[in-house]
N, C-alpha and C positions, 0 to 999 in steps of 0.2 A: 394805752395809758388809762389809769383808773379814773372813772367818772361815776362816782357812786353817791347815793343818798343814804344816810344811816336810818333807815326805816326799821320798824319792828320785824319785818320779814328778813331783812339783812342781818339783824342781831341774831335772829333764830338760825340763820343759814351758817353763821360763824361757828355755832355750836355743833352743827352737822359736819362742817369741814374743819377738822382740827388743823391749826396752823403749823403744827409740828411736821406735817407732811413735806417732804423735800421737793417743793414746787417752786417755779419761778416767782419772783415777787409780784409780777403782774397778775398772777392767778391765785389770789388769796381771798377772793369772794366769788359768788356765783356769777355776777355780771362781767367781771373781769375775765373769768374763765370762759364765758360765753363769747366775749370779744375775741379771746385768744384762739378759740376753736374756729369761729366764724372767719377770722382773718388769716388763718393759717399760721398763727404765731407772730403776725405783724405787729399787733398791739404790744406784745411783750418786747419785741425789738425796739419799738418806738419808745417805750417806757424806759428801757435801758439806756437808750441814747439820750433821752431827756434827763435822766438821772446823771449821766456822764457830763452833760452840758451844765447841769446845776452845780456839779462839783467844780467845774472850771470857773463858773460865775462866782462861786464862793471864794475860790482862790484869787480871782481877779479883785474881788472885794477886799480880801485880806492884804493883797499887795498894795492896793490903793491906800488902805488905812495905815499900813506899816511902811509905806515907801519912805517917808521922812526918817523913820527910825533905822531902816536898812541903810540909807545913805549916811546917817549919822554914825552908824556902826563902822562903815568903811572910812569915814573921815577920822573917827577916833583911832582906828587901826593905823592909818597913815601917820597920824600925830604920834602915837605911842612908839611906833617902830623908828621913826625919824628921831624923836627925842632919845630913844634908847641907843640909836647909833651915835648920836651926838655925845651921850654920856660914855659910851664905850671908847670913843676917841679921846675924851678927856682923861679917862682911866689910863689909856695907853700913854698919853702925854705925861700924866703924873708918874707912871712907871719909868718912862725914859728920864724924866727930871730927877726922880729919886735915885736911879742907877747912876746917873752922871754925878750928882752931888756926892753920893757915897764914894765914887771913884776919886773925885777931887779931894775929898776930905782924907781918904786913905793915903793918896799921893802926898799930901802935905804932912801927914803924920810920919810917913816913912822918911821923908827928907829931913824933917825935924829930928827924928831919932838918929838918922845917919850923921847929922851935923854936930851932935853933942861929942865932946871929947870922950874917947874910949879909955876905960881903965885897963891896964896891961898887968897880967898876973906875974909874980916874981920869976917863975921858971921860964915864961915867955920872954921876959926882959933879959934874962941870962942868955937865952938862945940868941936874941938879937945881938948882944954885945959880942958873943962868940963869933958871930958871922960878919961883924962890922969890918974886920980887917980884910975880908976876902975881896977879890977883884970883881967888879962888874955887878950891876943891879940884878942881872938874871940869877947869878949865883946866890945873892942874898935872898931873893925871892924863893929860890928852891929850898933854902933852909928853913922856911916857916913850916911848922908842923900843924896840921889841922887837929881839931879836938879828937882825942882817943888814940893818937899816934905817938908812940914813945920813941925817944932818940935811938934806942937799941934796935929798932926795927928798920932802920934806914939801910942796913947792910943786907937786908933779905928782900930783894925786889920780887914782885909777883911774877909768876910764869907768864910767858907770852910776849914779854918785852914791852916797855913803856917808853919812852923817850929818855933823853939824858937826864932831864930834871926829875921825871918820874922814877927812873931807876935809882937815882941818888937819894931820894926821899922816901920811897915806898908809897907814894900817893898816886891814885888814879888820875888820868888826865882831866876827867870831868870834875874832879874835886880839888884841882889846883886853886888855891886862894887867889882872890883878886886883890889888886892894889887898892887900899882904902880910898885913895883919892879918885881912882878910876870909877870906883863904885859910886862915890858921892857925885861925880860928874854925870854918870849915866842916869842916876836917879833924878837929878835936877833937870836934865834934858827931858826925861819922860814927864816929870811934873809940869814943866813948861809947855810940853805938847798938849797935855790935858787942859791946862789953863787956856791955851790958845783955842781949844775947841768950844769953850763956854758959849761965845756968841752964836756959834753954828749949831748949838744945841737949843739955846734959849729962843732964838728967833723962830725956828719952826714950831716949837712948842707953843709959843704965843700965837702964831698964825692958826694953829689947830684949835685953840680955845676961842679965838676970835671967830673962826668959821663956824664952830659948834653953836655958839651963842647966836650968831646971825641967822643960821638955818632955823633954830628954834623960834626966833621971832618971826621969820618968814612963814613957817608952817602954821603958826597961831593966826597970823593975819589972813592966810589963804583959806583956812578952815571955815571962817565965818560965812563965806560965800559959796564954798564948793558944794555944800549939800543941796543948794538950790538947783544944781545941774540935773539931778535925778528927777525933781519935781517937774522941771521944765520939759525934760526929754521924754518922761514915761507917763506922767499923770494923765494927760489928755488922750494918748493912745489906749491906755488901759481902760479909761472910762468909755471910749468909743467901742472898744472890744466888748466890754460888759454889756452895753446896749444891744450890740449885734446878737450876742448869745441869748440875752433875755428875749429878744424878738423870736429866735428859734424855738424857745420853750413855749412861748405864747402861741406859736403857729407851727405845731408839730407836723402839719401836713407837708411843711417844707424840709423836714428834717433829714430826708434821704437825699436831698439835693441842696445842701447848704451852699450859700453863695461862696464862690472862690475868694471873695473879699475877706470872709471870716478866716479861711485857711491862711491867706497871705498875712492877715493881721497877726494871727497867732505866731507865725514864723518870724515875722518882722520884729515883734515885741520880744520874743524869746532871745533872738540874736542881739537886739538892741540893749536888753538888760545887762548882758555881759560887757558890751562896749561901754555902756553908761557908767556902771560901777567902776570900771577901769579909769574912765575919764574923771570921775569924782576923786578917785585915789590920786591920779596924776595932778589934778588941779591943786590938791593940798600939798603934794610932795614935790612937784617938778622944780620950782624955783629954789626951794630949801635944799633939795638933794643936789642941784647944781652947785650951790654954795658949799655943801658938805663935801662934794667930790674934790674940791680944791684942797682939802685937808689931807688927801691921800698921800701925796708925795711928801709933804712936810712931816707927817707922823712917821713915815718910813725912814726919812732921813734922821729924825730925832732918835728913833730906836737904834739905827745903825751907829750913830755917833756916840750914843751913851754906851753901847756895847763895846765899841772901840776903846772908849775911855776905861771901861772896866777891865778889858784885856790888858791894857798898859799898866793899870794899877796892880793887876794880879801878878804881872811880870815883875813889877817893882817889889812886890811883897816877896816874891821868890828870891830876888837878889838880896834883899835885906835879911832874909832868913838864912840863905846858903853862903852868901859872900864868896862865891866861887867865880872864877874867870868865865866859865861856861855860861852861867846865869847872866853875868854882866854882859857877855857878848850877845846873848839872845835878846836882852833888853835893848841894846844898842841897835840891833838889826830891826827891831820894830819902829824905831824912830829914824827916818831917812835923813841924811845929812843935807840933801838939797831940799829947797822949799817946794812943797806941793800944795795945790788948791785942796779944799776940804774934801771934795769927792775922791780925788786921787789918793789923798792921805788915808781916808776911810778904807778904800779898797786895798791899799798897801798893807795897812795894819791887820785888816781882816784876813788877808791871804798869806801873811808872813808865817813862817814856821814857828809855832809857839814854843816857849821854853818847856823843859820837862815838867809835867804836872799842870801845865796851863791848857785848858780845853780849847780846841780849834773853834773858830767863830764862823758860823754859817748865816750869812745876811739873808738868805732866801726865806728863812722862817719869819723874818720881820715883814716880808711881803705878804705872807699868809695872815699874819697878825693884823696887818693894816687893812686887809681886805674884809676881815670878819665883820666889822660894823656895817659895811656897805651891803653885805649879803642880807642883812635884815630888811633893808628897803626893797631889795629885789623880791625876797620872800613875801613881804606884805602886798606887793602888786599882784603876785600869783594868788594870794588869799583873796584879794578884792575880785579877781576874775571868778574865783570859786563861789563867792557870794553871789555874783551875778548869775553864774550857772545854776545854782540852787534855786534862785528866784525864778529863772526861766523854766526850770524843770517842773515847777508847780503848774505852769501852763502847758508845757510841752507834753508831759506824761499823760495827763488825763485827755488831752486832744488826740494823742496817738491811740489811746484806748478807744476814744469815740470813733475814730476812722476805722479801727479794726471791727468794732461792732457794726458800723455802718456797711462795711464790705461783706459781713457774714449774711448767709441766707437765713431768713426767719425759720424757726422751728417751733412746733407746738409741743408743750410739755405733755409727755404720755399720760400723765394723771389728770389732765384738764378735762378730757372727754368723759371719763368715768365720774368725775365730780359733777359735771353738768347733768349727766344722765341720772345720777342719784338724786339730785335736788329736784329735777323735773318729776321723777317717780314719786317723790315725797309730796310734792305739791298737788299732783293729780290723783293720788291714792284715794280710793273710795268715792270719787266724785262721779255724779251722774253726768249725762251729756250736757245739760244746760249749765251745771256747775263747772264742768271742764271748759266749756266755751268761755264762760265768764273769766275763769283763771287764765285761759289763753289770751283773752283780750287784755286782761290786766297786765300780763307779761309783755305784750306788744306795746302797750302804752308806756310802760316803765322803760322798755328798750328805746322807744322813740325820744323819751326825755333824756336818757343817759347818752345816747349816741347821736344827739341832734347836731353836734358840731362836725360829725363825720358822716355825711350822707351815704357814701359808698359803703362804709362799714355797717350802717344801719340797714341797708338793703340786704347785705349778707346775713345779718342777725335775723331779720324778718323771714328770709327764705329758710334759714336753718330752723327756726321755730315752726314754720308752717310745715316743713318737711320732716319734723322729728317723729319717728315711729311711735314713741310712747304717747305723745300728745294726740297723734291721729288715732291711736287705738282707743283712747278715752272719748274721742269725738265721733265714734262709729266706724272705724276702720279707715282703709286708704281713701275711701270716697267721702269721708266725713266733711271735709271743707266744702266740697261741691254741693253736698246735700244741704249744708247750712246756708249757703249762698242762695239756694232756690227757696 
């Protein structure tokens, strides 16, 4: 670790040792390089460890100072996603309500149109009079010509054979006209069926809106206290951890054997951060989500029933447009004669074979639509865990780096020794014996001041300086120190 005083000699030394050299950070002046050489690279390792711990201390400090904001972010995330889910449910409820009202209005319009007296064209009236004397209602019905069919065409039936009526009239079976009264009766039955659905659509829609509003009120109420969970659960442990790490920096002699308490504290807090942020999220969301969950079945019911009403209205439109027996039969098949409860009725209409041109109804898509708002709340919980994971990584990552450095064997930078030798040569260049001795003593004194807190390292530095061949050479050779002592 660097322990230097910025003396004139040190300033001069920096100009001798350019910092552009690719050396370890701990060997960027003479005395730090002396310490690195004397300790076999241990001082560099210690300095790296101290810097690693300082990074963790800084991260702890940031987490402490931003803990309230981090928790507030999770709270706001939970509120935003729950409110978003509530609005999504309202939108689905509005969609179901709009679809049902449109179906009901269409049904009313169709019945109104069918109930008006129909104007009969002169040639159709003549055709009716011509067939009035024939026996049987069936024969009279067979004589009605659909639009585009001329009387002369009746004698030319289409190949393949069509039944007695079709053969007589030249009209395909699926184009046989329906009796007007039967059409009106079928349309009225269908309209009544749609009208009967209204309470079973309105009630779940109202429930959905009620649950959405209640959930929003609950999430707002819970948010005011949820953020305190993080402060209570994490603030004290983080501050204790910061104190432990600061103690290691102040006592680097313990750095290769840090207390297991520190390791446990790091692991505990990193795990606890994830759990705590999830708890903050759940504290905001839990009650409100439980309320919102109650809307899942009603919104699906509302969507199902509105779609059923639309399917009936579409079939009515088909009857009103075609006025054929086939379309009238298809509409009647949608509306069962026996009374069914609303769920059974919904399933029946959805599964009934639709009239030509009417799309089949798949209720499973409503289940997917109804689940979409609730997926938002699930995703926000995962995001809260991610926030906790990211906070924990700011502690865990640097701590793992520290442990890797701690386990590595110290190494001396290859350039450290040449730098030390170069500076010693410069200091002793041209000096006489007494001058060299004075310089040696000055260096020892400075070493004792710099390495006073590490007696073991100081002894190694003193031995290194006493045994340095350059210094010995300026003091009278290998026996210089002994001669001086005498």
